[in-house]
C-alpha atoms as an extended CHARMM CRD file, in Angstrom:
* protein
*
       247  EXT
         1         1  UNK       CA            113.5000000000      117.9110000000      113.0720000000  PROA      1               0.0000000000
         2         2  UNK       CA            115.1620000000      120.3510000000      110.6960000000  PROA      2               0.0000000000
         3         3  UNK       CA            118.5930000000      118.7740000000      110.3620000000  PROA      3               0.0000000000
         4         4  UNK       CA            119.4870000000      115.4030000000      108.8760000000  PROA      4               0.0000000000
         5         5  UNK       CA            122.3440000000      113.2600000000      110.1400000000  PROA      5               0.0000000000
         6         6  UNK       CA            124.0040000000      110.6970000000      107.9080000000  PROA      6               0.0000000000
         7         7  UNK       CA            126.9390000000      108.3580000000      107.3890000000  PROA      7               0.0000000000
         8         8  UNK       CA            128.5270000000      107.1180000000      104.1580000000  PROA      8               0.0000000000
         9         9  UNK       CA            130.7210000000      104.1530000000      103.3180000000  PROA      9               0.0000000000
        10        10  UNK       CA            133.9660000000      104.6520000000      101.4360000000  PROA      10              0.0000000000
        11        11  UNK       CA            133.8310000000      103.8880000000       97.7190000000  PROA      11              0.0000000000
        12        12  UNK       CA            133.4870000000      100.1390000000       97.2020000000  PROA      12              0.0000000000
        13        13  UNK       CA            133.0180000000       99.5020000000      100.9230000000  PROA      13              0.0000000000
        14        14  UNK       CA            130.0080000000       98.9060000000      103.1470000000  PROA      14              0.0000000000
        15        15  UNK       CA            128.8160000000      100.4020000000      106.3960000000  PROA      15              0.0000000000
        16        16  UNK       CA            129.8780000000       98.0090000000      109.1080000000  PROA      16              0.0000000000
        17        17  UNK       CA            127.4800000000       96.8690000000      111.8110000000  PROA      17              0.0000000000
        18        18  UNK       CA            129.3440000000       98.6750000000      114.5850000000  PROA      18              0.0000000000
        19        19  UNK       CA            129.2570000000      101.9610000000      112.6500000000  PROA      19              0.0000000000
        20        20  UNK       CA            125.5090000000      101.6340000000      112.0760000000  PROA      20              0.0000000000
        21        21  UNK       CA            124.9050000000      100.8840000000      115.7550000000  PROA      21              0.0000000000
        22        22  UNK       CA            126.9200000000      103.9280000000      116.8430000000  PROA      22              0.0000000000
        23        23  UNK       CA            125.1500000000      106.1880000000      114.3690000000  PROA      23              0.0000000000
        24        24  UNK       CA            121.6600000000      105.0760000000      115.3960000000  PROA      24              0.0000000000
        25        25  UNK       CA            122.5080000000      105.4320000000      119.0800000000  PROA      25              0.0000000000
        26        26  UNK       CA            123.8730000000      108.9400000000      118.5510000000  PROA      26              0.0000000000
        27        27  UNK       CA            120.9550000000      109.9640000000      116.3140000000  PROA      27              0.0000000000
        28        28  UNK       CA            118.4070000000      108.9420000000      118.9480000000  PROA      28              0.0000000000
        29        29  UNK       CA            120.3460000000      110.1820000000      121.9740000000  PROA      29              0.0000000000
        30        30  UNK       CA            118.4260000000      112.8340000000      123.8330000000  PROA      30              0.0000000000
        31        31  UNK       CA            115.3550000000      112.3310000000      121.6710000000  PROA      31              0.0000000000
        32        32  UNK       CA            112.9740000000      112.2670000000      124.6230000000  PROA      32              0.0000000000
        33        33  UNK       CA            111.5820000000      108.7890000000      123.9620000000  PROA      33              0.0000000000
        34        34  UNK       CA            111.2330000000      107.7530000000      127.6010000000  PROA      34              0.0000000000
        35        35  UNK       CA            107.7170000000      106.4800000000      128.2580000000  PROA      35              0.0000000000
        36        36  UNK       CA            106.6920000000      106.9400000000      124.6160000000  PROA      36              0.0000000000
        37        37  UNK       CA            104.6940000000      104.4590000000      122.5700000000  PROA      37              0.0000000000
        38        38  UNK       CA            106.7510000000      103.7900000000      119.4450000000  PROA      38              0.0000000000
        39        39  UNK       CA            105.7600000000      102.1670000000      116.1640000000  PROA      39              0.0000000000
        40        40  UNK       CA            108.4180000000      101.1020000000      113.6600000000  PROA      40              0.0000000000
        41        41  UNK       CA            107.2260000000      100.9030000000      110.0540000000  PROA      41              0.0000000000
        42        42  UNK       CA            109.2300000000       98.6480000000      107.7460000000  PROA      42              0.0000000000
        43        43  UNK       CA            108.7850000000       97.3540000000      104.1840000000  PROA      43              0.0000000000
        44        44  UNK       CA            107.8370000000       93.7840000000      103.4690000000  PROA      44              0.0000000000
        45        45  UNK       CA            110.1520000000       91.1710000000      102.0010000000  PROA      45              0.0000000000
        46        46  UNK       CA            109.9470000000       92.6040000000       98.4740000000  PROA      46              0.0000000000
        47        47  UNK       CA            112.4330000000       95.3800000000       99.3740000000  PROA      47              0.0000000000
        48        48  UNK       CA            116.1180000000       94.4830000000       99.6560000000  PROA      48              0.0000000000
        49        49  UNK       CA            117.8800000000       96.1680000000      102.5630000000  PROA      49              0.0000000000
        50        50  UNK       CA            119.3780000000       95.2810000000      105.9700000000  PROA      50              0.0000000000
        51        51  UNK       CA            116.2700000000       96.4170000000      107.8250000000  PROA      51              0.0000000000
        52        52  UNK       CA            117.0270000000       94.1650000000      110.7630000000  PROA      52              0.0000000000
        53        53  UNK       CA            120.4110000000       95.7880000000      111.3630000000  PROA      53              0.0000000000
        54        54  UNK       CA            118.8460000000       99.2230000000      111.8300000000  PROA      54              0.0000000000
        55        55  UNK       CA            115.8260000000       97.8910000000      113.7370000000  PROA      55              0.0000000000
        56        56  UNK       CA            118.0410000000       96.0860000000      116.2420000000  PROA      56              0.0000000000
        57        57  UNK       CA            120.1820000000       99.1980000000      116.6880000000  PROA      57              0.0000000000
        58        58  UNK       CA            117.0430000000      101.2740000000      117.2960000000  PROA      58              0.0000000000
        59        59  UNK       CA            115.7470000000       98.7890000000      119.8570000000  PROA      59              0.0000000000
        60        60  UNK       CA            119.1250000000       98.7330000000      121.6070000000  PROA      60              0.0000000000
        61        61  UNK       CA            119.1310000000      102.5400000000      121.7510000000  PROA      61              0.0000000000
        62        62  UNK       CA            115.6320000000      103.1890000000      123.1240000000  PROA      62              0.0000000000
        63        63  UNK       CA            113.9450000000       99.8220000000      123.7620000000  PROA      63              0.0000000000
        64        64  UNK       CA            114.5590000000       99.9040000000      127.4910000000  PROA      64              0.0000000000
        65        65  UNK       CA            113.0750000000      103.3770000000      127.9620000000  PROA      65              0.0000000000
        66        66  UNK       CA            109.9640000000      103.3660000000      125.7650000000  PROA      66              0.0000000000
        67        67  UNK       CA            106.5730000000      102.2170000000      127.0070000000  PROA      67              0.0000000000
        68        68  UNK       CA            105.8300000000      100.2530000000      123.8530000000  PROA      68              0.0000000000
        69        69  UNK       CA            107.7840000000       99.2160000000      120.7530000000  PROA      69              0.0000000000
        70        70  UNK       CA            105.8820000000       97.5570000000      117.9160000000  PROA      70              0.0000000000
        71        71  UNK       CA            106.3510000000       96.8950000000      114.1970000000  PROA      71              0.0000000000
        72        72  UNK       CA            103.9340000000       97.5510000000      111.3390000000  PROA      72              0.0000000000
        73        73  UNK       CA            104.6490000000       96.0150000000      107.9360000000  PROA      73              0.0000000000
        74        74  UNK       CA            104.0940000000       98.5490000000      105.1390000000  PROA      74              0.0000000000
        75        75  UNK       CA            102.4610000000       96.0900000000      102.7730000000  PROA      75              0.0000000000
        76        76  UNK       CA            100.6350000000       98.5060000000      100.5300000000  PROA      76              0.0000000000
        77        77  UNK       CA             98.4300000000       96.0090000000       98.6880000000  PROA      77              0.0000000000
        78        78  UNK       CA            100.8570000000       93.0880000000       99.0650000000  PROA      78              0.0000000000
        79        79  UNK       CA            100.0530000000       89.8430000000      100.8630000000  PROA      79              0.0000000000
        80        80  UNK       CA            100.3670000000       89.6740000000      104.6740000000  PROA      80              0.0000000000
        81        81  UNK       CA            103.5840000000       88.2830000000      106.1030000000  PROA      81              0.0000000000
        82        82  UNK       CA            103.7310000000       85.3850000000      108.5350000000  PROA      82              0.0000000000
        83        83  UNK       CA            105.3890000000       85.6590000000      111.9490000000  PROA      83              0.0000000000
        84        84  UNK       CA            108.3110000000       83.6620000000      110.5720000000  PROA      84              0.0000000000
        85        85  UNK       CA            108.6550000000       85.9360000000      107.5390000000  PROA      85              0.0000000000
        86        86  UNK       CA            108.5890000000       89.0750000000      109.6990000000  PROA      86              0.0000000000
        87        87  UNK       CA            111.3240000000       87.6480000000      111.9160000000  PROA      87              0.0000000000
        88        88  UNK       CA            113.3680000000       86.9820000000      108.7850000000  PROA      88              0.0000000000
        89        89  UNK       CA            112.7080000000       90.5600000000      107.6250000000  PROA      89              0.0000000000
        90        90  UNK       CA            114.0510000000       91.8410000000      110.9660000000  PROA      90              0.0000000000
        91        91  UNK       CA            116.9120000000       89.3210000000      111.1640000000  PROA      91              0.0000000000
        92        92  UNK       CA            115.5080000000       87.8530000000      114.3700000000  PROA      92              0.0000000000
        93        93  UNK       CA            116.3360000000       84.2830000000      115.2710000000  PROA      93              0.0000000000
        94        94  UNK       CA            113.6450000000       82.1520000000      116.9820000000  PROA      94              0.0000000000
        95        95  UNK       CA            115.6280000000       82.5080000000      120.2020000000  PROA      95              0.0000000000
        96        96  UNK       CA            115.7450000000       86.2960000000      119.9170000000  PROA      96              0.0000000000
        97        97  UNK       CA            112.0170000000       86.4260000000      119.1990000000  PROA      97              0.0000000000
        98        98  UNK       CA            111.2340000000       84.3500000000      122.2810000000  PROA      98              0.0000000000
        99        99  UNK       CA            113.7030000000       86.3110000000      124.3800000000  PROA      99              0.0000000000
       100       100  UNK       CA            114.7030000000       89.9450000000      123.9670000000  PROA      100             0.0000000000
       101       101  UNK       CA            112.0200000000       90.8020000000      121.4050000000  PROA      101             0.0000000000
       102       102  UNK       CA            109.1040000000       88.8380000000      122.8530000000  PROA      102             0.0000000000
       103       103  UNK       CA            107.1740000000       91.9780000000      123.8390000000  PROA      103             0.0000000000
       104       104  UNK       CA            107.3780000000       93.4970000000      120.3310000000  PROA      104             0.0000000000
       105       105  UNK       CA            104.0700000000       93.1020000000      118.5320000000  PROA      105             0.0000000000
       106       106  UNK       CA            103.9870000000       92.5460000000      114.7720000000  PROA      106             0.0000000000
       107       107  UNK       CA            101.1560000000       93.9340000000      112.6430000000  PROA      107             0.0000000000
       108       108  UNK       CA            100.4150000000       93.5980000000      108.9430000000  PROA      108             0.0000000000
       109       109  UNK       CA             98.7810000000       96.5570000000      107.2250000000  PROA      109             0.0000000000
       110       110  UNK       CA             95.2170000000       95.8680000000      106.0170000000  PROA      110             0.0000000000
       111       111  UNK       CA             94.5910000000       98.2470000000      103.1330000000  PROA      111             0.0000000000
       112       112  UNK       CA             91.2410000000       96.6990000000      102.1510000000  PROA      112             0.0000000000
       113       113  UNK       CA             89.6400000000       96.5390000000      105.6240000000  PROA      113             0.0000000000
       114       114  UNK       CA             87.6710000000       99.7340000000      106.3730000000  PROA      114             0.0000000000
       115       115  UNK       CA             87.7330000000       98.8800000000      110.0810000000  PROA      115             0.0000000000
       116       116  UNK       CA             91.5500000000       99.0090000000      110.0270000000  PROA      116             0.0000000000
       117       117  UNK       CA             91.6510000000      102.5130000000      108.5080000000  PROA      117             0.0000000000
       118       118  UNK       CA             91.1270000000      106.0530000000      109.7330000000  PROA      118             0.0000000000
       119       119  UNK       CA             90.4340000000      109.0920000000      107.5550000000  PROA      119             0.0000000000
       120       120  UNK       CA             92.6840000000      111.8810000000      108.8300000000  PROA      120             0.0000000000
       121       121  UNK       CA             91.6580000000      114.5530000000      106.3470000000  PROA      121             0.0000000000
       122       122  UNK       CA             91.1650000000      115.4380000000      102.7110000000  PROA      122             0.0000000000
       123       123  UNK       CA             93.5550000000      116.9700000000      100.2030000000  PROA      123             0.0000000000
       124       124  UNK       CA             91.2500000000      119.4400000000       98.4840000000  PROA      124             0.0000000000
       125       125  UNK       CA             90.7280000000      119.7120000000       94.7480000000  PROA      125             0.0000000000
       126       126  UNK       CA             92.5790000000      123.0300000000       94.4470000000  PROA      126             0.0000000000
       127       127  UNK       CA             95.6210000000      121.5950000000       96.1940000000  PROA      127             0.0000000000
       128       128  UNK       CA             95.4910000000      118.4580000000       94.0670000000  PROA      128             0.0000000000
       129       129  UNK       CA             95.3390000000      120.6840000000       90.9650000000  PROA      129             0.0000000000
       130       130  UNK       CA             98.4790000000      122.4610000000       92.1490000000  PROA      130             0.0000000000
       131       131  UNK       CA            100.3870000000      119.3330000000       93.2010000000  PROA      131             0.0000000000
       132       132  UNK       CA             99.5190000000      117.4360000000       90.0090000000  PROA      132             0.0000000000
       133       133  UNK       CA            100.5650000000      120.2860000000       87.7280000000  PROA      133             0.0000000000
       134       134  UNK       CA             96.9610000000      120.6960000000       86.6320000000  PROA      134             0.0000000000
       135       135  UNK       CA             96.3600000000      117.0640000000       85.6760000000  PROA      135             0.0000000000
       136       136  UNK       CA             93.6340000000      116.4840000000       88.2850000000  PROA      136             0.0000000000
       137       137  UNK       CA             91.1850000000      118.6090000000       90.2750000000  PROA      137             0.0000000000
       138       138  UNK       CA             89.4420000000      116.3950000000       92.8190000000  PROA      138             0.0000000000
       139       139  UNK       CA             89.1900000000      115.8770000000       96.5410000000  PROA      139             0.0000000000
       140       140  UNK       CA             91.3730000000      113.0030000000       97.7550000000  PROA      140             0.0000000000
       141       141  UNK       CA             90.4970000000      111.4980000000      101.1680000000  PROA      141             0.0000000000
       142       142  UNK       CA             93.5680000000      110.5400000000      103.1690000000  PROA      142             0.0000000000
       143       143  UNK       CA             93.2070000000      107.2400000000      105.0230000000  PROA      143             0.0000000000
       144       144  UNK       CA             95.9050000000      105.4900000000      107.0550000000  PROA      144             0.0000000000
       145       145  UNK       CA             96.1580000000      102.4510000000      109.2620000000  PROA      145             0.0000000000
       146       146  UNK       CA             94.3390000000      103.5160000000      112.4140000000  PROA      146             0.0000000000
       147       147  UNK       CA             96.9950000000      101.8830000000      114.6110000000  PROA      147             0.0000000000
       148       148  UNK       CA             99.3280000000      104.8040000000      113.8630000000  PROA      148             0.0000000000
       149       149  UNK       CA             97.1380000000      107.0700000000      115.9640000000  PROA      149             0.0000000000
       150       150  UNK       CA             97.7330000000      104.9420000000      119.0690000000  PROA      150             0.0000000000
       151       151  UNK       CA            101.4420000000      105.8390000000      119.2030000000  PROA      151             0.0000000000
       152       152  UNK       CA            103.5400000000      108.8560000000      120.1850000000  PROA      152             0.0000000000
       153       153  UNK       CA            106.3120000000      108.4450000000      117.6190000000  PROA      153             0.0000000000
       154       154  UNK       CA            106.5200000000      106.7210000000      114.2490000000  PROA      154             0.0000000000
       155       155  UNK       CA            109.8360000000      105.5090000000      112.8680000000  PROA      155             0.0000000000
       156       156  UNK       CA            110.2620000000      104.4850000000      109.2410000000  PROA      156             0.0000000000
       157       157  UNK       CA            113.1650000000      102.2090000000      108.3430000000  PROA      157             0.0000000000
       158       158  UNK       CA            113.4400000000      101.6780000000      104.6080000000  PROA      158             0.0000000000
       159       159  UNK       CA            115.6010000000      101.8540000000      101.4940000000  PROA      159             0.0000000000
       160       160  UNK       CA            115.5690000000      104.5700000000       98.8430000000  PROA      160             0.0000000000
       161       161  UNK       CA            115.4840000000      103.2360000000       95.2660000000  PROA      161             0.0000000000
       162       162  UNK       CA            114.3680000000      104.5970000000       91.9010000000  PROA      162             0.0000000000
       163       163  UNK       CA            110.6270000000      103.8990000000       91.6880000000  PROA      163             0.0000000000
       164       164  UNK       CA            108.3260000000      103.7540000000       88.6900000000  PROA      164             0.0000000000
       165       165  UNK       CA            105.3210000000      105.4370000000       90.3630000000  PROA      165             0.0000000000
       166       166  UNK       CA            106.8000000000      107.9690000000       92.8010000000  PROA      166             0.0000000000
       167       167  UNK       CA            110.2350000000      108.6590000000       91.2920000000  PROA      167             0.0000000000
       168       168  UNK       CA            112.1860000000      107.3980000000       94.2760000000  PROA      168             0.0000000000
       169       169  UNK       CA            110.9430000000      105.2050000000       97.0880000000  PROA      169             0.0000000000
       170       170  UNK       CA            111.6260000000      106.0280000000      100.7330000000  PROA      170             0.0000000000
       171       171  UNK       CA            110.3850000000      108.5100000000      103.3110000000  PROA      171             0.0000000000
       172       172  UNK       CA            106.6590000000      109.1330000000      103.1890000000  PROA      172             0.0000000000
       173       173  UNK       CA            106.1340000000      106.3910000000      100.6210000000  PROA      173             0.0000000000
       174       174  UNK       CA            106.1840000000      103.9270000000      103.4970000000  PROA      174             0.0000000000
       175       175  UNK       CA            103.0440000000      105.6780000000      104.7190000000  PROA      175             0.0000000000
       176       176  UNK       CA            101.4760000000      106.1760000000      101.2830000000  PROA      176             0.0000000000
       177       177  UNK       CA            100.8430000000      103.5500000000       99.9640000000  PROA      177             0.0000000000
       178       178  UNK       CA            102.6460000000      101.5030000000      102.6130000000  PROA      178             0.0000000000
       179       179  UNK       CA            100.0030000000      101.8470000000      105.3390000000  PROA      179             0.0000000000
       180       180  UNK       CA             97.3370000000      103.7870000000      103.4350000000  PROA      180             0.0000000000
       181       181  UNK       CA             93.7440000000      103.2280000000      102.3840000000  PROA      181             0.0000000000
       182       182  UNK       CA             92.5430000000      102.4760000000       98.8620000000  PROA      182             0.0000000000
       183       183  UNK       CA             91.2510000000      105.9170000000       97.8650000000  PROA      183             0.0000000000
       184       184  UNK       CA             94.5600000000      107.7850000000       98.0480000000  PROA      184             0.0000000000
       185       185  UNK       CA             96.4300000000      104.6520000000       97.0120000000  PROA      185             0.0000000000
       186       186  UNK       CA             94.4210000000      104.3300000000       93.8090000000  PROA      186             0.0000000000
       187       187  UNK       CA             94.6220000000      108.0570000000       93.1150000000  PROA      187             0.0000000000
       188       188  UNK       CA             98.3640000000      108.4040000000       93.1920000000  PROA      188             0.0000000000
       189       189  UNK       CA             98.8960000000      105.2560000000       91.1200000000  PROA      189             0.0000000000
       190       190  UNK       CA             96.5820000000      106.7510000000       88.5140000000  PROA      190             0.0000000000
       191       191  UNK       CA             98.4120000000      110.0620000000       88.7420000000  PROA      191             0.0000000000
       192       192  UNK       CA            101.7190000000      108.2830000000       88.1600000000  PROA      192             0.0000000000
       193       193  UNK       CA            100.2960000000      106.5150000000       85.1240000000  PROA      193             0.0000000000
       194       194  UNK       CA             99.0620000000      109.7900000000       83.6360000000  PROA      194             0.0000000000
       195       195  UNK       CA            102.3990000000      111.5380000000       84.1990000000  PROA      195             0.0000000000
       196       196  UNK       CA            103.9990000000      108.4190000000       82.6240000000  PROA      196             0.0000000000
       197       197  UNK       CA            106.8680000000      106.2200000000       83.6950000000  PROA      197             0.0000000000
       198       198  UNK       CA            109.6430000000      107.9200000000       81.6520000000  PROA      198             0.0000000000
       199       199  UNK       CA            108.9230000000      111.2220000000       83.4290000000  PROA      199             0.0000000000
       200       200  UNK       CA            108.6340000000      109.5830000000       86.8500000000  PROA      200             0.0000000000
       201       201  UNK       CA            111.3170000000      106.9980000000       87.5130000000  PROA      201             0.0000000000
       202       202  UNK       CA            114.5080000000      108.4310000000       88.9230000000  PROA      202             0.0000000000
       203       203  UNK       CA            113.0790000000      111.9510000000       89.3040000000  PROA      203             0.0000000000
       204       204  UNK       CA            113.2840000000      113.4260000000       92.7930000000  PROA      204             0.0000000000
       205       205  UNK       CA            110.2980000000      115.7950000000       92.9600000000  PROA      205             0.0000000000
       206       206  UNK       CA            107.4120000000      114.3040000000       90.9740000000  PROA      206             0.0000000000
       207       207  UNK       CA            103.7140000000      115.1880000000       91.2790000000  PROA      207             0.0000000000
       208       208  UNK       CA            103.1960000000      111.8220000000       92.9560000000  PROA      208             0.0000000000
       209       209  UNK       CA            105.9150000000      112.5510000000       95.5150000000  PROA      209             0.0000000000
       210       210  UNK       CA            104.3010000000      115.9280000000       96.2070000000  PROA      210             0.0000000000
       211       211  UNK       CA            101.0180000000      114.1850000000       97.0000000000  PROA      211             0.0000000000
       212       212  UNK       CA            102.7680000000      111.5780000000       99.1620000000  PROA      212             0.0000000000
       213       213  UNK       CA            104.5990000000      114.2140000000      101.2010000000  PROA      213             0.0000000000
       214       214  UNK       CA            101.4860000000      116.3640000000      101.6000000000  PROA      214             0.0000000000
       215       215  UNK       CA             99.5210000000      113.3710000000      102.8940000000  PROA      215             0.0000000000
       216       216  UNK       CA            102.3690000000      112.3290000000      105.2080000000  PROA      216             0.0000000000
       217       217  UNK       CA            102.3670000000      115.7850000000      106.8010000000  PROA      217             0.0000000000
       218       218  UNK       CA             98.7130000000      115.2300000000      107.7430000000  PROA      218             0.0000000000
       219       219  UNK       CA             99.4690000000      112.2860000000      110.0370000000  PROA      219             0.0000000000
       220       220  UNK       CA             99.0790000000      113.8330000000      113.5190000000  PROA      220             0.0000000000
       221       221  UNK       CA            101.9300000000      111.8880000000      115.1250000000  PROA      221             0.0000000000
       222       222  UNK       CA            105.6230000000      112.7630000000      115.3370000000  PROA      222             0.0000000000
       223       223  UNK       CA            107.5360000000      111.0220000000      112.5530000000  PROA      223             0.0000000000
       224       224  UNK       CA            111.1520000000      110.3320000000      111.6830000000  PROA      224             0.0000000000
       225       225  UNK       CA            112.9180000000      108.1640000000      109.1810000000  PROA      225             0.0000000000
       226       226  UNK       CA            116.0380000000      106.0730000000      108.6880000000  PROA      226             0.0000000000
       227       227  UNK       CA            116.7380000000      106.0830000000      104.9390000000  PROA      227             0.0000000000
       228       228  UNK       CA            119.0640000000      103.4030000000      103.5810000000  PROA      228             0.0000000000
       229       229  UNK       CA            120.9180000000      103.3220000000      100.2650000000  PROA      229             0.0000000000
       230       230  UNK       CA            121.8460000000       99.8070000000       99.1810000000  PROA      230             0.0000000000
       231       231  UNK       CA            124.2320000000       98.9630000000       96.3360000000  PROA      231             0.0000000000
       232       232  UNK       CA            123.2790000000       96.3460000000       93.6940000000  PROA      232             0.0000000000
       233       233  UNK       CA            125.4150000000       93.7760000000       95.5360000000  PROA      233             0.0000000000
       234       234  UNK       CA            123.3390000000       94.4700000000       98.6920000000  PROA      234             0.0000000000
       235       235  UNK       CA            126.0080000000       96.5390000000      100.4650000000  PROA      235             0.0000000000
       236       236  UNK       CA            124.6230000000       99.2060000000      102.7760000000  PROA      236             0.0000000000
       237       237  UNK       CA            126.4720000000      102.3050000000      101.6010000000  PROA      237             0.0000000000
       238       238  UNK       CA            124.5230000000      105.1670000000      103.1550000000  PROA      238             0.0000000000
       239       239  UNK       CA            122.2400000000      105.8110000000      106.1280000000  PROA      239             0.0000000000
       240       240  UNK       CA            120.4300000000      109.0580000000      106.9390000000  PROA      240             0.0000000000
       241       241  UNK       CA            118.1470000000      110.0400000000      109.8030000000  PROA      241             0.0000000000
       242       242  UNK       CA            115.6900000000      112.9120000000      109.9500000000  PROA      242             0.0000000000
       243       243  UNK       CA            112.1270000000      113.8170000000      109.0520000000  PROA      243             0.0000000000
       244       244  UNK       CA            110.6210000000      111.7400000000      106.1990000000  PROA      244             0.0000000000
       245       245  UNK       CA            111.0890000000      114.4780000000      103.5880000000  PROA      245             0.0000000000
       246       246  UNK       CA            114.5790000000      115.7170000000      104.3970000000  PROA      246             0.0000000000
       247       247  UNK       CA            116.0710000000      112.2970000000      105.1280000000  PROA      247             0.0000000000
């Protein structure tokens, strides 16, 4: 997916629900999702964004044609979310959960359970040396939630904010650390600490982001991302769709 599609609100305005629904429908039109097993990866309740608005639009666009549509909560190392909390995250009423969305399975990531993880490769020491601007030279095993490998397409829905470890959140960060194992998770937090917060936060291409994107590229499943920009007053002002890096 080379090109990125996006919509923007006018200054001081918000993206209205109907505009978001049209955009998501158009973005996914002709995407070849019929019969596919689809996993939607979303942040937990610590991230402020209208995740449910985009999730519902995605389900309306392709839910009737896919073979499977499930949700994985990108907890990182955070606490698991209850069924009720996940419904709140996705703006689902109890009636909607029992009705239209009853077949959607919810999963919490389990970063500290080896049985829930799969090693998909290793970022070698020479590559780590290059990506970290010479700060580290070590092999970094790349582990992800093994459920990802049971699906044909992975969607990320998440906001993009300045972030103290990566530079900006969003994109592949919902895989690493969102649904990652402890070895790469611990490594890139340590890398961020060594680079230091003043050089990280608000910077687009940091060594940590380089590691995140390299690891994301190793996931052997097709991936795409809805990236949201949310104003301080919680207005959705921008929405982009494309591969996790470009979006």
